[in-house]
C-alpha positions in Angstrom: 47.7 66.9 6.8 44.0 66.8 7.6 42.9 64.5 10.4 42.1 61.0 9.3 38.5 60.3 10.1 38.3 56.6 9.5 39.7 53.5 7.9 38.6 54.5 4.4 40.5 57.8 4.6 43.6 56.0 5.7 43.4 53.4 3.0 43.5 56.2 0.5 46.7 57.6 2.2 48.2 54.1 2.1 47.4 53.6 -1.6 48.9 57.0 -2.6 52.1 56.0 -0.8 52.4 52.5 -2.3 51.6 50.9 1.1 48.4 49.1 0.1 48.4 45.8 -1.9 45.0 44.9 -3.4 44.1 41.2 -3.9 41.5 41.1 -6.7 41.3 37.3 -7.0 38.6 35.5 -5.0 39.9 34.1 -1.7 38.5 31.8 1.0 38.2 33.0 4.6 40.2 30.0 5.7 42.9 29.2 5.1 43.7 31.9 2.5 43.3 35.1 4.5 44.9 33.8 7.7 47.8 32.4 5.8 48.3 35.6 3.9 48.2 37.6 7.1 50.9 35.5 8.6 53.0 35.5 5.4 53.0 39.3 5.1 54.8 39.6 8.4 57.8 37.9 6.8 58.4 40.8 4.3 60.2 43.0 6.8 59.5 46.3 8.4 58.1 48.0 5.3 55.3 45.5 4.6 52.1 47.0 3.1 48.5 46.6 4.2 46.6 43.9 2.4 43.1 44.5 0.9 41.1 41.4 -0.1 38.4 42.6 -2.6 36.5 39.4 -3.3 35.6 37.0 -0.5 34.1 33.6 -1.3 30.5 33.3 0.0 30.0 37.1 0.4 28.7 39.6 -2.1 30.1 42.9 -0.8 32.5 41.9 1.9 36.1 43.3 2.0 38.9 42.6 4.4 41.9 44.7 5.1 44.7 43.6 7.3 48.0 45.0 8.5 46.7 48.6 8.3 49.3 50.0 10.8 51.5 46.9 11.2 54.7 48.4 9.7 56.8 51.5 10.3 55.9 53.2 7.0 52.2 52.7 7.8 52.6 54.0 11.3 54.4 57.1 10.0 51.7 57.8 7.5 48.9 57.7 10.1 50.8 60.5 12.0 51.1 62.5 8.8 54.8 61.9 8.6 56.8 60.7 5.4 56.6 57.0 5.2 60.4 56.7 5.3 60.6 58.5 8.7 63.1 56.8 11.1 61.7 54.8 14.0 63.4 57.2 16.4 61.5 60.2 14.9 58.2 58.3 15.0 58.8 57.5 18.6 59.3 61.1 19.7 56.4 62.3 17.6 54.2 59.7 19.2 55.3 60.7 22.7 54.7 64.4 21.9 51.2 63.7 20.8 50.4 61.4 23.6 51.5 64.1 26.1 48.9 66.4 24.5 46.1 64.0 24.9 43.1 64.3 25.0 43.1 67.6 23.1 39.9 69.3 22.2 36.8 67.1 21.9 34.7 67.7 18.9 31.1 66.4 18.9 29.5 65.5 15.6 26.1 64.0 14.9 27.1 61.9 11.9 30.5 60.3 12.4 31.5 57.9 9.6 31.3 54.8 11.9 27.6 55.5 12.4 26.7 55.2 8.7 25.5 51.7 9.3 24.1 50.9 12.7 23.0 47.4 13.6 21.3 47.0 17.0 18.6 44.4 16.4 18.6 40.8 15.1 22.4 40.8 15.1 24.0 37.8 13.4 27.8 38.4 13.2 28.3 35.6 10.8 26.0 37.3 8.3 27.2 40.8 8.6 31.0 40.3 8.6 33.4 37.7 7.2 35.1 36.0 10.2 38.4 34.1 10.1 41.3 33.0 12.3 44.5 34.9 11.9 46.8 33.1 14.4 47.4 29.4 14.3 46.4 28.9 18.0 43.2 30.9 17.9 40.4 28.9 19.4 37.7 30.9 17.6 37.0 34.0 15.5 38.1 37.4 16.7 37.0 40.9 15.9 40.2 42.9 16.0 40.8 46.6 16.2 37.2 47.6 16.9 36.8 50.7 18.9 34.5 50.2 21.9 32.8 53.2 23.5 31.6 53.1 27.1 30.4 55.5 29.8 30.4 55.2 33.5 26.9 54.4 34.7 27.6 56.2 38.0 28.5 59.4 36.1 26.9 58.9 32.7 26.9 62.5 31.4 30.5 63.2 32.4 32.6 63.3 29.2 35.8 63.1 31.2 35.2 59.5 32.1 33.9 58.3 28.7 36.2 55.7 27.3 37.2 54.7 23.8 39.5 51.7 23.6 40.5 48.7 21.6 39.8 45.3 23.0 40.1 41.9 21.2 36.6 40.4 20.9 36.0 36.7 20.5 32.9 35.7 18.6 31.1 33.0 20.6 27.8 32.9 18.7 25.7 34.9 16.2 25.0 37.6 18.8 27.4 36.8 21.6 31.0 37.9 22.0 33.6 37.7 24.8 35.9 40.4 26.1 38.6 40.4 28.8 39.5 43.9 30.0 42.0 44.0 32.8 40.8 45.7 36.0 42.8 48.8 35.3 41.1 49.5 32.0 38.4 52.2 32.1 35.8 49.9 30.5 36.4 47.4 33.4 35.7 50.2 35.9 32.5 51.0 34.0 31.5 47.3 34.0 32.2 47.0 37.7 30.0 50.0 38.4 27.2 48.5 36.2 27.4 45.2 38.0 27.2 46.9 41.4 24.0 48.5 40.2 22.6 45.2 38.8 22.5 46.7 35.3 23.9 45.9 31.9 26.6 48.2 30.5 25.5 49.8 27.2 28.4 50.1 24.7 29.0 50.8 21.1 31.3 48.5 19.1 32.5 50.5 16.2 34.2 49.1 13.1 36.0 51.3 10.6 36.9 54.0 13.2 40.4 55.2 13.9 41.5 55.0 17.6 45.2 55.7 17.7 47.3 58.0 20.0 48.9 59.3 16.8 45.7 61.1 16.1 45.1 62.7 19.5 46.7 66.0 18.9 45.5 66.5 15.3 41.9 65.2 15.5 41.0 65.2 19.2 38.5 62.6 20.2 35.6 62.5 17.7 32.4 61.1 19.4 28.7 61.1 18.8 
């Protein structure tokens, strides 16, 4: 199986395997999508991903949830049959994790850089935001891949970090993140603070950051 390069590739895999449910009817951000996201978890361990094709108030927005939230979906992202047993998935995951980081491939036009927004950012305009969990105090950007480098050793690829951190939207161009001290991005941030500098990062949507991909895809960066 060819390495999955991004979310769109994986959605095709899910659909071919009957693990993607498309919702064509118009839905509201709240309470419809949050309620559907909570309800899908009640369908058991084989639940599909949900794709909402028409969002009220947006022209071209689309929301997909539960992409790898079930064992069949998790198996598929590793190139395994969707009915693979949990035990087999566990050992395949461990095997690939032990091979991390694999060979790094540098590309100039990764899929996640097709649309770059770095000026006049208004998160409420560019993406539909909703609350998934009942106790959420605000909107979150989930499953974004955040790329950072150590400002003390900026050109060293060995200390570049790509990780997933839950981001709370606090305003049109302001988000909150809480990395624990052991996380690489927290180390990078501490070094930037010591230098009295901001830490430049990329927040990437639609990328795939999963240990299941390490051995087959390596780390694809720009």
